[in-house]
C-alpha positions as a Markdown table, in Angstrom:
| # | Residue | x | y | z |
|---|---|---|---|---|
| 1 | Met | 75.0 | 31.5 | -40.8 |
| 2 | Glu | 72.5 | 34.0 | -39.6 |
| 3 | Glu | 73.2 | 35.4 | -36.2 |
| 4 | Thr | 70.6 | 36.6 | -33.7 |
| 5 | Pro | 70.8 | 40.3 | -32.9 |
| 6 | Gly | 72.3 | 41.1 | -29.5 |
| 7 | Leu | 70.3 | 42.9 | -26.9 |
| 8 | Leu | 73.3 | 44.6 | -25.2 |
| 9 | His | 75.9 | 46.5 | -27.0 |
| 10 | Asn | 78.2 | 49.5 | -26.6 |
| 11 | Ile | 77.8 | 51.6 | -29.7 |
| 12 | Gly | 76.9 | 54.8 | -28.0 |
| 13 | Gly | 73.2 | 54.8 | -28.9 |
| 14 | Pro | 70.0 | 53.2 | -27.6 |
| 15 | Pro | 69.6 | 49.5 | -28.3 |
| 16 | Arg | 67.0 | 48.3 | -30.7 |
| 17 | Ala | 65.5 | 45.9 | -28.2 |
| 18 | Ser | 64.8 | 46.1 | -24.5 |
| 19 | Ile | 63.9 | 43.8 | -21.6 |
| 20 | Leu | 61.0 | 44.8 | -19.3 |
| 21 | Trp | 61.5 | 43.4 | -15.8 |
| 22 | Arg | 58.4 | 42.9 | -13.7 |
| 23 | Gly | 60.0 | 41.0 | -10.8 |
| 24 | Phe | 58.3 | 37.8 | -9.8 |
| 25 | Gly | 54.8 | 39.2 | -10.3 |
| 26 | Arg | 53.6 | 41.4 | -13.1 |
| 27 | Gly | 52.8 | 45.0 | -13.9 |
| 28 | Pro | 49.5 | 46.7 | -13.5 |
| 29 | Leu | 46.6 | 45.0 | -15.2 |
| 30 | Ala | 45.0 | 47.0 | -18.0 |
| 31 | Asp | 41.3 | 46.9 | -17.1 |
| 32 | Asp | 38.6 | 45.3 | -15.0 |
| 33 | Ala | 38.1 | 42.5 | -17.6 |
| 34 | Glu | 41.7 | 41.5 | -17.5 |
| 35 | Arg | 41.8 | 41.6 | -13.7 |
| 36 | Ile | 38.8 | 39.4 | -13.5 |
| 37 | Glu | 40.2 | 36.9 | -15.9 |
| 38 | Val | 43.5 | 36.6 | -14.0 |
| 39 | Ala | 41.4 | 36.2 | -10.7 |
| 40 | Arg | 40.0 | 32.9 | -12.0 |
| 41 | Arg | 43.5 | 31.3 | -11.9 |
| 42 | Arg | 45.6 | 32.8 | -9.1 |
| 43 | Gly | 45.6 | 34.5 | -5.8 |
| 44 | Thr | 43.7 | 37.9 | -5.9 |
| 45 | Trp | 42.4 | 40.5 | -3.6 |
| 46 | Leu | 38.6 | 41.0 | -3.7 |
| 47 | His | 37.5 | 44.5 | -2.8 |
| 48 | Leu | 33.9 | 44.3 | -1.5 |
| 49 | Thr | 31.9 | 47.5 | -1.3 |
| 50 | Leu | 28.5 | 48.9 | -0.8 |
| 51 | Ser | 28.2 | 52.6 | -1.8 |
| 52 | Ile | 25.0 | 54.7 | -1.3 |
| 53 | Gly | 24.9 | 58.3 | -2.4 |
| 54 | Gln | 22.7 | 60.9 | -0.8 |
| 55 | Ala | 20.4 | 61.0 | -3.8 |
| 56 | Asn | 19.7 | 57.3 | -3.5 |
| 57 | Gly | 16.4 | 56.4 | -2.0 |
| 58 | Arg | 18.1 | 54.0 | 0.4 |
| 59 | Tyr | 20.3 | 56.7 | 1.9 |
| 60 | Gln | 19.7 | 57.9 | 5.5 |
| 61 | Arg | 21.7 | 59.8 | 8.1 |
| 62 | Asp | 21.7 | 57.2 | 10.9 |
| 63 | Trp | 22.9 | 53.6 | 10.3 |
| 64 | Asn | 23.1 | 52.7 | 14.0 |
| 65 | Thr | 20.1 | 50.4 | 13.9 |
| 66 | Ala | 19.6 | 46.9 | 12.6 |
| 67 | Gly | 16.4 | 48.0 | 11.1 |
| 68 | Ala | 18.1 | 50.5 | 8.8 |
| 69 | Leu | 20.7 | 47.9 | 7.8 |
| 70 | Leu | 18.2 | 45.2 | 7.1 |
| 71 | Arg | 16.4 | 47.6 | 4.7 |
| 72 | Leu | 19.4 | 47.4 | 2.4 |
| 73 | Leu | 18.7 | 43.6 | 2.1 |
| 74 | Glu | 14.9 | 43.7 | 2.6 |
| 75 | Pro | 13.5 | 47.1 | 1.7 |
| 76 | Ala | 9.9 | 46.4 | 2.7 |
| 77 | His | 10.5 | 44.9 | 6.1 |
| 78 | Ala | 8.6 | 46.4 | 9.1 |
| 79 | Leu | 10.3 | 44.6 | 12.0 |
| 80 | Gly | 11.1 | 46.1 | 15.4 |
| 81 | Glu | 14.7 | 46.4 | 16.4 |
| 82 | Thr | 15.1 | 43.1 | 18.2 |
| 83 | Ala | 13.5 | 41.1 | 15.4 |
| 84 | Ala | 15.5 | 43.1 | 12.8 |
| 85 | Thr | 18.7 | 42.3 | 14.6 |
| 86 | Arg | 17.9 | 38.6 | 14.6 |
| 87 | Cys | 16.8 | 38.7 | 10.9 |
| 88 | Leu | 19.9 | 40.5 | 9.8 |
| 89 | Val | 22.1 | 37.9 | 11.5 |
| 90 | Glu | 20.1 | 35.1 | 9.9 |
| 91 | Arg | 20.4 | 36.7 | 6.4 |
| 92 | Ile | 24.2 | 37.1 | 6.8 |
| 93 | Glu | 24.5 | 33.4 | 7.8 |
| 94 | Glu | 22.3 | 32.3 | 5.0 |
| 95 | His | 24.4 | 34.2 | 2.5 |
| 96 | Thr | 27.6 | 32.8 | 4.0 |
| 97 | Glu | 26.3 | 29.3 | 3.3 |
| 98 | Arg | 25.7 | 30.2 | -0.4 |
| 99 | Leu | 29.3 | 31.5 | -0.8 |
| 100 | Asp | 31.9 | 29.0 | -1.9 |
| 101 | Trp | 34.6 | 30.5 | 0.3 |
| 102 | Pro | 37.4 | 28.9 | 2.4 |
| 103 | Arg | 37.0 | 28.7 | 6.1 |
| 104 | Cys | 39.5 | 31.4 | 6.6 |
| 105 | Leu | 40.7 | 34.4 | 4.5 |
| 106 | Met | 43.3 | 37.2 | 5.0 |
| 107 | Val | 41.9 | 40.7 | 5.4 |
| 108 | Gly | 43.6 | 43.4 | 3.4 |
| 109 | Ala | 44.7 | 46.8 | 4.7 |
| 110 | Ala | 42.5 | 49.8 | 4.0 |
| 111 | Gly | 43.1 | 51.3 | 0.6 |
| 112 | Gly | 45.3 | 49.3 | -1.6 |
| 113 | Arg | 46.1 | 49.5 | -5.3 |
| 114 | Arg | 43.1 | 49.5 | -7.6 |
| 115 | Asp | 45.1 | 47.7 | -10.3 |
| 116 | Gln | 45.8 | 44.7 | -8.1 |
| 117 | Gln | 42.2 | 43.8 | -7.1 |
| 118 | Val | 38.8 | 42.9 | -8.3 |
| 119 | Thr | 36.0 | 45.2 | -7.1 |
| 120 | Leu | 32.4 | 44.1 | -6.4 |
| 121 | Asp | 29.6 | 46.3 | -5.1 |
| 122 | His | 27.2 | 43.9 | -3.4 |
| 123 | Ala | 25.3 | 44.4 | -0.2 |
| 124 | Pro | 24.9 | 40.9 | 1.2 |
| 125 | Thr | 28.5 | 39.8 | 0.4 |
| 126 | Thr | 30.0 | 43.0 | 1.8 |
| 127 | Phe | 28.0 | 42.5 | 5.0 |
| 128 | Val | 29.3 | 38.9 | 5.2 |
| 129 | Ala | 32.9 | 40.1 | 4.7 |
| 130 | Leu | 32.6 | 42.8 | 7.4 |
| 131 | Ser | 30.6 | 41.1 | 10.1 |
| 132 | Lys | 32.8 | 37.9 | 10.1 |
| 133 | Ser | 36.2 | 39.7 | 10.1 |
| 134 | Thr | 38.4 | 40.2 | 13.2 |
| 135 | Gly | 41.7 | 41.9 | 12.9 |
| 136 | Ser | 43.5 | 40.5 | 9.9 |
| 137 | Leu | 41.3 | 37.4 | 9.4 |
| 138 | Trp | 37.9 | 36.6 | 8.0 |
| 139 | Met | 36.4 | 33.4 | 9.5 |
| 140 | Arg | 33.4 | 31.6 | 8.1 |
| 141 | Asp | 32.4 | 30.1 | 11.4 |
| 142 | Arg | 32.6 | 33.4 | 13.3 |
| 143 | Val | 29.3 | 34.6 | 14.7 |
| 144 | Pro | 28.4 | 37.8 | 12.8 |
| 145 | Arg | 29.2 | 41.1 | 14.6 |
| 146 | Leu | 27.0 | 44.0 | 13.5 |
| 147 | Ala | 29.2 | 46.8 | 14.9 |
| 148 | Pro | 31.3 | 47.2 | 11.8 |
| 149 | Leu | 28.0 | 47.6 | 9.8 |
| 150 | His | 26.8 | 50.4 | 12.0 |
| 151 | Ala | 29.8 | 52.6 | 11.1 |
| 152 | Pro | 30.2 | 53.1 | 7.3 |
| 153 | Thr | 32.7 | 55.5 | 5.9 |
| 154 | Leu | 31.3 | 59.0 | 5.2 |
| 155 | Ile | 32.0 | 60.0 | 1.6 |
| 156 | Glu | 32.6 | 63.8 | 1.4 |
| 157 | Pro | 31.9 | 65.9 | -1.6 |
| 158 | Gly | 35.0 | 66.6 | -3.7 |
| 159 | Ser | 36.6 | 63.5 | -5.1 |
| 160 | Thr | 33.1 | 62.0 | -5.6 |
| 161 | Pro | 30.1 | 63.6 | -7.2 |
| 162 | Met | 27.9 | 63.5 | -4.1 |
| 163 | Arg | 27.8 | 62.9 | -0.4 |
| 164 | Gly | 27.1 | 59.4 | 0.8 |
| 165 | Val | 28.3 | 56.4 | 2.8 |
| 166 | Leu | 30.5 | 53.4 | 2.0 |
| 167 | Trp | 31.0 | 50.0 | 3.5 |
| 168 | Lys | 34.1 | 48.2 | 2.4 |
| 169 | Gln | 36.3 | 45.2 | 3.1 |
| 170 | Thr | 39.2 | 43.6 | 1.1 |
| 171 | Leu | 39.8 | 39.8 | 1.3 |
| 172 | Trp | 42.7 | 37.7 | -0.2 |
| 173 | Phe | 41.6 | 34.6 | -2.1 |
| 174 | Pro | 44.8 | 32.5 | -2.4 |
| 175 | Asp | 43.4 | 30.0 | -5.1 |
| 176 | Gly | 41.4 | 32.5 | -7.1 |
| 177 | Ile | 38.0 | 34.2 | -6.6 |
| 178 | Pro | 35.0 | 31.9 | -6.9 |
| 179 | Glu | 33.2 | 31.9 | -10.2 |
| 180 | Gly | 29.9 | 33.3 | -8.9 |
| 181 | Leu | 31.5 | 36.4 | -7.6 |
| 182 | Leu | 33.6 | 36.9 | -10.7 |
| 183 | Ser | 30.4 | 36.7 | -12.8 |
| 184 | Leu | 28.9 | 39.5 | -10.7 |
| 185 | Ala | 32.0 | 41.6 | -11.0 |
| 186 | Met | 32.2 | 41.1 | -14.7 |
| 187 | Glu | 28.6 | 42.2 | -15.1 |
| 188 | Gln | 29.3 | 45.4 | -13.1 |
| 189 | Ala | 32.4 | 46.1 | -15.1 |
| 190 | Lys | 30.5 | 46.2 | -18.4 |
| 191 | Pro | 30.0 | 49.8 | -19.8 |
| 192 | Gln | 26.6 | 51.1 | -18.9 |
| 193 | Lys | 24.4 | 51.7 | -22.0 |
| 194 | Thr | 23.1 | 55.2 | -22.3 |
| 195 | Trp | 20.2 | 56.3 | -24.4 |
| 196 | Arg | 20.9 | 58.6 | -27.3 |
| 197 | Pro | 18.2 | 60.1 | -29.6 |
| 198 | Asn | 18.4 | 59.1 | -33.3 |
| 199 | Pro | 19.8 | 61.9 | -35.4 |
| 200 | Ile | 17.4 | 63.7 | -37.6 |
| 201 | Gly | 18.3 | 63.3 | -41.2 |
């Protein structure tokens, strides 16, 4: 009768088989595509960002006006500050209605492990996430607050190739991230095609 090989023994050398314990969760996910696929089926952090480098035509030094923020959604607008504030709030509410999100989500701490979250760089969704968050909760029915949008994080030269600004928010989706957002994230995760001249031959 053939016996199955034992995993544990005491012969003085390393065993031929090993057990990898990952607790009740799992180890780091290999890449963006795998993270996105897992996010369809189980609770996942969604890291929403909007990053604008200094070389970008949308970059400016002062973001403390609704007019400047609205240009990130409607570049050609020419509204005064009062009208721009009203329009920005309306755009945030309209985008909220299009999102298939629960009424309440947990807000993540700043930072977090990159291998445990899906990242999406998208202006309207990031504005919705920031303007309707309070403390540790995001609430769909909360009236948008523009103050968090007026204070993006300054990206200093060094770890990044250029100076710029960054808006960010991380939300926990307990039943998986909605398909529409995952499609956008998957599109952004695809390698960018670069043009190469044909070799002369």
